[in-house]
VEXDREN-2710 file (C-alpha; in Angstrom, 1 decimal):
% VEXDREN-2710
k/r/px/py/pz
1/MET/41.5/36.9/-64.0
2/VAL/44.0/36.1/-66.8
3/ALA/47.7/35.6/-66.2
4/THR/50.2/37.5/-68.4
5/PRO/50.6/36.0/-71.9
6/VAL/54.3/35.4/-71.4
7/GLU/53.9/33.3/-68.3
8/LYS/50.3/32.2/-68.7
9/LYS/49.7/29.4/-66.2
10/TYR/46.0/29.6/-66.1
11/GLU/43.0/31.4/-67.6
12/ILE/40.0/31.5/-65.3
13/LYS/37.3/34.0/-64.4
14/ASP/38.4/35.2/-60.9
15/ILE/41.0/33.8/-58.5
16/SER/39.2/35.3/-55.6
17/LEU/36.4/32.7/-56.0
18/ALA/38.8/30.1/-54.7
19/PRO/37.5/29.9/-51.1
20/LYS/33.9/29.2/-52.3
21/GLY/35.3/26.6/-54.7
22/LYS/37.2/24.9/-51.9
23/GLN/34.2/24.7/-49.7
24/ARG/32.2/23.1/-52.5
25/ILE/34.9/20.7/-53.5
26/GLU/35.2/19.5/-49.9
27/TRP/31.4/19.0/-49.8
28/ALA/31.5/16.9/-52.9
29/GLY/34.3/14.8/-51.4
30/ARG/31.9/13.5/-48.8
31/GLU/30.2/11.4/-51.5
32/MET/33.3/10.2/-53.3
33/PRO/34.9/7.5/-51.1
34/VAL/36.1/5.4/-54.0
35/LEU/38.2/8.1/-55.6
36/LYS/39.5/9.0/-52.1
37/GLN/40.9/5.5/-51.6
38/ILE/42.5/5.6/-55.0
39/ARG/44.0/9.0/-54.3
40/GLU/45.5/7.8/-51.1
41/ARG/47.1/4.8/-52.9
42/PHE/48.3/7.1/-55.7
43/ALA/50.0/9.4/-53.2
44/LYS/52.0/6.4/-51.8
45/GLU/52.8/4.7/-55.1
46/LYS/53.2/7.7/-57.5
47/PRO/52.2/5.8/-60.7
48/PHE/52.3/9.0/-62.8
49/ALA/55.7/10.3/-61.8
50/GLY/57.3/12.0/-64.8
51/ILE/54.0/11.8/-66.8
52/ARG/52.5/14.9/-68.4
53/LEU/48.7/14.7/-68.5
54/VAL/46.0/16.9/-69.9
55/ALA/42.3/16.5/-69.1
56/CYS/39.5/18.0/-71.2
57/CYS/36.6/17.7/-68.9
58/HIS/33.6/19.5/-67.3
59/VAL/35.3/21.6/-64.7
60/THR/33.1/20.7/-61.7
61/THR/33.6/19.8/-58.0
62/GLU/33.8/16.2/-59.0
63/THR/36.3/16.7/-61.7
64/ALA/38.4/18.6/-59.2
65/HIS/38.8/15.4/-57.1
66/LEU/40.0/13.5/-60.2
67/ALA/42.6/16.2/-61.0
68/ILE/43.7/16.2/-57.3
69/ALA/44.0/12.4/-57.3
70/LEU/46.1/12.4/-60.5
71/LYS/48.4/15.1/-59.2
72/ALA/48.8/13.1/-55.9
73/GLY/50.0/10.3/-58.1
74/GLY/52.8/12.4/-59.5
75/ALA/51.2/13.7/-62.7
76/ASP/52.1/17.0/-64.2
77/ALA/48.4/17.8/-64.9
78/LEU/46.7/20.5/-66.8
79/LEU/42.9/21.0/-67.1
80/ILE/40.7/22.6/-69.8
81/ALA/36.9/22.7/-70.2
82/SER/35.1/20.3/-72.5
83/ASN/32.0/22.4/-72.7
84/PRO/31.6/26.3/-72.6
85/LEU/28.8/26.3/-70.1
86/SER/29.9/23.5/-67.8
87/THR/32.7/25.2/-66.0
88/GLN/32.2/26.1/-62.4
89/ASP/34.4/29.2/-62.0
90/ASP/34.9/28.9/-58.3
91/VAL/36.2/25.3/-58.7
92/ALA/38.6/26.4/-61.4
93/ALA/39.9/29.2/-59.1
94/CYS/40.4/26.7/-56.2
95/LEU/42.3/24.2/-58.3
96/VAL/44.7/27.0/-59.4
97/ALA/45.0/28.8/-56.0
98/ASP/45.0/25.8/-53.6
99/TYR/46.3/22.9/-55.6
100/ASP/48.6/24.6/-58.1
101/ILE/46.9/22.8/-61.0
102/PRO/46.9/24.9/-64.3
103/VAL/43.3/25.4/-65.4
104/PHE/42.1/27.0/-68.7
105/ALA/38.3/27.3/-68.4
106/ILE/35.8/30.1/-68.0
107/LYS/32.0/29.5/-67.9
108/GLY/30.5/30.9/-71.1
109/GLU/33.8/31.0/-73.1
110/ASP/33.3/31.3/-76.8
111/ASN/34.3/28.7/-79.4
112/GLU/37.5/30.7/-80.3
113/THR/38.6/30.6/-76.6
114/TYR/37.7/26.9/-76.3
115/HIS/39.8/26.0/-79.4
116/ARG/42.7/28.1/-78.1
117/HIS/42.6/26.2/-74.8
118/VAL/42.8/22.9/-76.7
119/GLN/46.0/24.2/-78.3
120/ILE/47.3/25.2/-74.9
121/ALA/46.6/21.7/-73.7
122/LEU/48.6/20.3/-76.5
123/ASP/51.4/22.8/-75.9
124/HIS/51.7/20.9/-72.5
125/LYS/53.1/18.0/-74.6
126/PRO/51.0/15.4/-72.9
127/ASN/51.8/11.7/-72.5
128/ILE/48.2/10.9/-71.4
129/ILE/45.0/12.6/-72.6
130/ILE/41.7/12.4/-70.7
131/ASP/39.2/13.5/-73.3
132/ASP/35.5/14.3/-73.2
133/GLY/34.3/14.2/-76.8
134/SER/37.7/13.5/-78.4
135/ASP/38.4/17.1/-79.4
136/VAL/41.9/17.1/-78.0
137/VAL/42.7/13.8/-79.7
138/ALA/41.2/14.9/-83.0
139/THR/43.2/18.1/-82.9
140/LEU/46.3/16.2/-82.1
141/VAL/45.8/13.8/-85.0
142/LYS/44.9/16.6/-87.5
143/GLU/47.3/19.3/-86.4
144/ARG/50.0/18.0/-84.1
145/LYS/51.2/14.7/-85.7
146/GLN/54.7/15.4/-84.5
147/GLN/53.5/15.0/-80.9
148/ILE/51.9/11.6/-81.4
149/ALA/55.2/9.8/-80.5
150/ASP/54.9/11.2/-77.0
151/ILE/51.4/9.8/-76.4
152/ILE/51.1/6.7/-74.1
153/GLY/47.3/6.7/-74.6
154/THR/44.0/8.4/-74.1
155/THR/40.8/7.8/-72.1
156/GLU/37.3/8.7/-73.2
157/GLU/34.1/8.6/-71.3
158/THR/31.4/9.9/-73.7
159/THR/29.5/8.1/-76.4
160/THR/30.2/10.9/-78.8
161/GLY/33.9/10.6/-78.1
162/ILE/34.0/6.8/-78.6
163/VAL/32.2/7.1/-81.9
164/ARG/34.8/9.6/-83.1
165/LEU/37.7/7.3/-81.9
166/GLN/36.1/4.4/-83.7
167/ALA/36.0/6.5/-86.9
168/MET/39.7/7.5/-86.3
169/PHE/40.6/3.8/-85.9
170/LYS/38.7/2.9/-89.0
171/ASP/40.5/5.6/-91.0
172/GLY/43.8/4.3/-89.7
173/VAL/44.8/7.5/-87.9
174/LEU/44.5/6.3/-84.3
175/SER/48.1/5.3/-83.7
176/PHE/48.0/4.9/-79.8
177/PRO/45.8/3.0/-77.4
178/ALA/42.5/4.4/-76.2
179/MET/40.6/3.3/-73.1
180/ASN/36.8/3.2/-73.5
181/VAL/35.8/4.4/-70.0
182/ASN/32.3/5.2/-71.3
183/ASP/31.2/1.5/-71.5
184/ALA/32.6/0.4/-68.2
185/GLU/29.7/-1.2/-66.2
186/THR/30.5/1.0/-63.2
187/LYS/30.3/4.0/-65.5
188/HIS/27.3/3.6/-67.9
189/PHE/24.9/2.0/-65.4
190/PHE/25.4/4.7/-62.8
191/ASP/26.7/7.8/-64.6
192/ASN/24.4/7.6/-67.6
193/ARG/21.3/6.1/-66.1
194/TYR/21.2/7.5/-62.6
195/GLY/23.4/10.6/-63.0
196/THR/22.0/11.9/-66.3
197/GLY/18.4/10.9/-65.3
198/GLN/18.4/13.0/-62.1
199/SER/20.7/15.8/-63.2
200/THR/18.9/16.5/-66.5
201/LEU/15.5/17.0/-64.8
202/ASP/17.3/19.0/-62.1
203/GLY/18.6/21.4/-64.7
204/ILE/15.2/21.7/-66.4
205/ILE/13.4/22.4/-63.1
206/ARG/16.1/25.0/-62.0
207/ALA/15.9/26.8/-65.3
208/THR/12.1/26.8/-65.7
209/ASN/10.4/26.0/-62.4
210/VAL/7.8/24.1/-64.3
211/LEU/5.7/21.2/-62.9
212/LEU/6.6/18.0/-64.8
213/ALA/3.7/16.0/-63.6
214/GLY/1.0/15.8/-66.3
215/LYS/3.4/17.1/-69.0
216/THR/4.2/15.1/-72.2
217/ILE/7.9/14.7/-72.3
218/VAL/9.6/13.5/-75.5
219/VAL/13.0/11.7/-74.9
220/ALA/15.0/11.4/-78.1
221/GLY/17.2/8.3/-77.7
222/TYR/16.9/5.3/-75.5
223/GLY/20.5/4.5/-74.7
224/TRP/21.6/4.5/-71.0
225/CYS/21.1/8.3/-70.7
226/GLY/17.7/8.2/-72.4
227/LYS/16.6/5.3/-70.1
228/GLY/17.6/7.4/-67.1
229/VAL/15.8/10.5/-68.3
230/ALA/12.6/8.6/-69.2
231/MET/12.6/6.7/-66.0
232/ARG/12.9/9.8/-63.8
233/ALA/10.4/11.8/-65.9
234/LYS/7.9/9.0/-65.5
235/GLY/8.6/8.9/-61.8
236/LEU/7.7/12.6/-61.6
237/GLY/4.3/11.9/-63.2
238/ALA/5.1/12.8/-66.8
239/ASP/3.6/11.1/-69.9
240/VAL/6.8/10.0/-71.7
241/ILE/7.3/9.4/-75.4
242/VAL/10.5/7.9/-76.7
243/THR/11.9/8.4/-80.2
244/GLU/14.6/6.0/-81.5
245/ILE/16.4/4.8/-84.6
246/ASN/17.5/1.4/-83.1
247/PRO/14.7/-1.2/-83.3
248/VAL/16.0/-3.2/-80.3
249/ARG/16.1/-0.1/-78.1
250/ALA/12.7/0.9/-79.4
251/ILE/11.2/-2.5/-78.4
252/GLU/12.9/-2.1/-75.0
253/ALA/11.3/1.4/-74.5
254/ALA/7.9/0.0/-75.4
255/MET/8.3/-3.0/-73.0
256/ASP/9.3/-0.5/-70.3
257/GLY/5.9/1.1/-70.7
258/PHE/6.7/4.2/-72.9
259/ARG/5.0/5.3/-76.1
260/VAL/7.4/5.0/-79.0
261/MET/7.1/6.9/-82.3
262/PRO/9.1/9.0/-84.8
263/MET/9.9/12.6/-83.9
264/ALA/7.6/13.8/-86.6
265/GLU/4.7/12.3/-84.8
266/ALA/5.9/13.3/-81.3
267/ALA/6.6/16.9/-82.3
268/PRO/3.0/18.2/-82.0
269/GLN/2.3/16.2/-78.8
270/GLY/5.3/17.2/-76.6
271/ASP/5.4/19.9/-74.0
272/LEU/9.1/19.3/-73.3
273/PHE/11.7/17.7/-75.5
274/VAL/15.1/16.2/-74.3
275/THR/17.7/15.0/-76.8
276/VAL/20.2/12.4/-75.5
277/THR/21.5/10.8/-78.7
278/GLY/25.1/12.2/-79.3
279/ASN/24.1/12.9/-82.9
280/LYS/23.2/16.1/-84.8
281/HIS/19.9/17.8/-85.7
282/VAL/17.7/15.3/-83.9
283/ILE/15.2/18.2/-83.6
284/ARG/15.0/20.1/-86.9
285/ALA/13.1/22.8/-88.7
286/GLU/10.1/20.7/-89.6
287/HIS/9.8/19.6/-86.0
288/PHE/9.8/23.2/-84.7
289/GLU/7.0/24.0/-87.1
290/ALA/4.8/21.2/-85.8
291/MET/5.4/21.9/-82.1
292/LYS/2.9/23.4/-79.7
293/ASP/3.0/27.1/-78.7
294/GLY/5.4/27.3/-75.7
295/ALA/7.0/23.9/-76.2
296/MET/10.4/23.6/-74.5
297/VAL/13.5/21.9/-75.9
298/CYS/16.8/21.0/-74.3
299/ASN/19.8/18.7/-74.8
300/SER/21.5/16.3/-72.4
301/GLY/23.6/14.6/-75.1
302/HIS/27.0/16.0/-75.6
303/PHE/27.4/18.9/-78.1
304/ASP/24.9/21.6/-78.8
305/ILE/24.3/20.3/-82.3
306/GLU/21.5/17.9/-81.4
307/ILE/19.0/20.7/-81.7
308/ASP/19.2/22.6/-84.9
309/LEU/19.3/26.1/-83.3
310/LYS/20.5/27.7/-86.5
311/SER/17.3/26.9/-88.3
312/LEU/15.2/27.9/-85.3
313/GLY/17.0/31.2/-85.2
314/ALA/16.3/31.7/-88.9
315/LYS/12.6/31.2/-88.3
316/ALA/12.5/33.5/-85.3
317/THR/11.2/37.1/-85.5
318/GLU/12.4/37.7/-81.9
319/VAL/14.7/36.0/-79.4
320/LYS/14.6/37.0/-75.8
321/GLU/15.9/35.7/-72.4
322/VAL/12.9/34.9/-70.2
323/ARG/14.8/33.3/-67.3
324/ASN/18.4/32.5/-66.6
325/PHE/19.6/29.9/-69.2
326/THR/16.2/30.1/-70.9
327/GLN/15.5/31.8/-74.2
328/GLU/12.2/32.2/-76.0
329/TYR/12.1/32.1/-79.8
330/LYS/9.1/33.9/-81.3
331/LEU/8.2/32.4/-84.7
332/ALA/6.5/34.1/-87.7
333/ASN/3.5/31.7/-87.3
334/GLY/2.8/33.3/-83.9
335/LYS/4.0/30.4/-81.8
336/SER/7.0/30.4/-79.5
337/ILE/9.7/27.8/-78.7
338/VAL/11.6/27.9/-75.5
339/VAL/15.3/26.7/-75.5
340/ILE/16.9/25.7/-72.2
341/GLY/20.7/26.1/-71.7
342/GLU/21.4/27.3/-75.3
343/GLY/21.1/23.7/-76.4
344/ARG/24.1/22.6/-74.4
345/LEU/24.2/20.0/-71.7
346/VAL/21.2/21.2/-69.6
347/ASN/22.4/19.4/-66.4
348/LEU/25.6/21.4/-66.5
349/ALA/24.4/24.6/-68.1
350/ALA/21.5/25.2/-65.7
351/ALA/22.5/23.0/-62.7
352/GLU/25.6/21.3/-61.2
353/GLY/25.9/18.1/-63.3
354/HIS/25.8/14.6/-61.9
355/PRO/25.7/14.0/-58.1
356/SER/29.1/13.4/-56.6
357/ALA/28.2/9.8/-55.7
358/VAL/27.7/9.0/-59.3
359/MET/30.9/10.7/-60.6
360/ASP/32.9/8.9/-57.8
361/MET/32.8/5.7/-59.9
362/SER/33.1/7.4/-63.3
363/PHE/36.3/9.2/-62.2
364/ALA/37.6/6.1/-60.4
365/ASN/37.4/4.5/-63.9
366/GLN/39.3/7.4/-65.4
367/ALA/42.0/7.4/-62.8
368/MET/42.5/3.6/-63.0
369/ALA/42.4/3.6/-66.8
370/CYS/45.2/6.2/-66.8
371/GLU/47.2/4.0/-64.4
372/TYR/46.6/0.9/-66.7
373/LEU/47.9/2.8/-69.7
374/VAL/51.1/3.8/-67.9
375/LYS/51.7/0.3/-66.5
376/ASN/51.2/-1.2/-69.9
377/LYS/53.2/1.4/-71.9
378/GLY/54.6/-0.1/-75.1
379/LYS/52.5/-3.3/-74.6
380/LEU/49.2/-2.2/-76.1
381/GLU/48.3/-2.1/-79.8
382/PRO/46.9/1.2/-81.1
383/ARG/43.2/0.4/-80.8
384/ILE/40.2/1.0/-78.5
385/TYR/40.2/-1.1/-75.3
386/ASN/37.4/-1.7/-72.8
387/ILE/38.1/-1.2/-69.1
388/PRO/39.5/-4.6/-67.9
389/GLU/36.9/-6.5/-65.9
390/GLU/39.2/-6.6/-62.8
391/ILE/39.2/-2.8/-62.7
392/ASP/35.5/-2.6/-63.1
393/ARG/34.9/-5.1/-60.3
394/GLU/37.5/-3.5/-58.0
395/ILE/35.7/-0.1/-58.3
396/ALA/32.3/-1.8/-57.6
397/ARG/33.9/-3.6/-54.6
398/LEU/35.3/-0.3/-53.2
399/LYS/31.9/1.3/-53.6
400/LEU/30.0/-1.5/-51.9
401/GLN/32.6/-1.3/-49.0
402/ALA/32.0/2.4/-48.7
403/MET/28.2/1.8/-48.6
404/GLY/28.6/-0.8/-45.9
405/ILE/27.1/-3.5/-48.2
406/GLU/28.4/-7.1/-48.1
407/ILE/27.7/-9.7/-50.8
408/ASP/28.1/-13.5/-51.1
409/ALA/31.1/-15.4/-52.3
410/LEU/31.1/-18.7/-54.3
411/THR/31.8/-21.8/-52.3
412/PRO/34.5/-24.2/-53.6
413/GLU/31.8/-26.6/-54.7
414/GLN/30.1/-23.8/-56.7
415/ILE/33.4/-22.7/-58.3
416/GLU/34.0/-26.3/-59.4
417/TYR/30.5/-26.6/-60.8
418/ILE/30.6/-23.5/-63.0
419/ASN/34.0/-24.4/-64.3
420/SER/33.2/-28.0/-65.2
421/TRP/31.2/-29.5/-68.0
422/THR/31.2/-33.0/-66.5
423/ALA/29.2/-32.4/-63.3
424/GLY/25.9/-32.4/-65.1
425/THR/22.7/-31.0/-63.6
END
């Protein structure tokens, strides 16, 4: 359902999906105690009163709780999708119908629609931007320079987005502070390793229903996401190969018990390939040519450019859908390659993304990073900042409290010892 162009307040698939969306949002909330505590505090303190905020995120049940928390804090918030296949249409409908949050997101939207939604987000004249890949910030810097004066800052929680922000800073065009949520300890340890590890394999299994035990799975990239995917695949009985460009990470993968080799060597051995690099064309034409008949490829990085689908399409004599979110490319050499989730994030395209318990901490970081930007308005230089350690630790403390876990505290004697150089050993 699309509102009239003159008074367009949202653009979603179907407002009647709202009841189902509300039920799913409430279920996710059972596993998000940290964000619940932050939302309750925001509702009392209203840190975002008078603040216009746009969020370009995966529109999921977990993101809904972030949006609701920000609105509870007084934000005039608007939400758009960061990935065409990650939107959950019932969630979008619920946010519009039950929480009066403008949402511009439709599962399967084309690139033209996506870019139009980015422009709509900027029409909101934001003071704070929550970005997922830095498309909104990049568009602002390139096309809406006159709005930069209104920006208090931005937050970013993807590796791809941080790389783009670093490039903007290097080129001297990042003229406002940016919070690096991606590298917060309570984000990358849990979101990237445990969240991506489980949800990637969840998406693959839902889309294909294949047995992973006994398969050779090639994981491209051994950052936190790659570590999670490799660990979970190994746990399910797969023979895991890791490809890397970073020698330190390659050594780590080898020490963790994985075979490490270039993609050219892995290509003829793999049954299933998962890219988690954040870069482009990690799997290319020469790799497709070397793969086994029936090899499956998917991406759990950020954008759909990690797999060179254009070259695969050019080689194909026929492309057909063999299951939901699963396409088979027949090649002239008689072999076939199966692509899962159109090369987009497989955990969101074919499943539901990260478990709520994981996103609880990621979105707690987002919410508190936004609050930090507002509290320090005018005090921060235009550069990229890590999440302050006290915020990271507070989120971890709240999570432990919710899990019923207690930890030790230093004694006065121990505090004195670690802060002194005269005590000796």
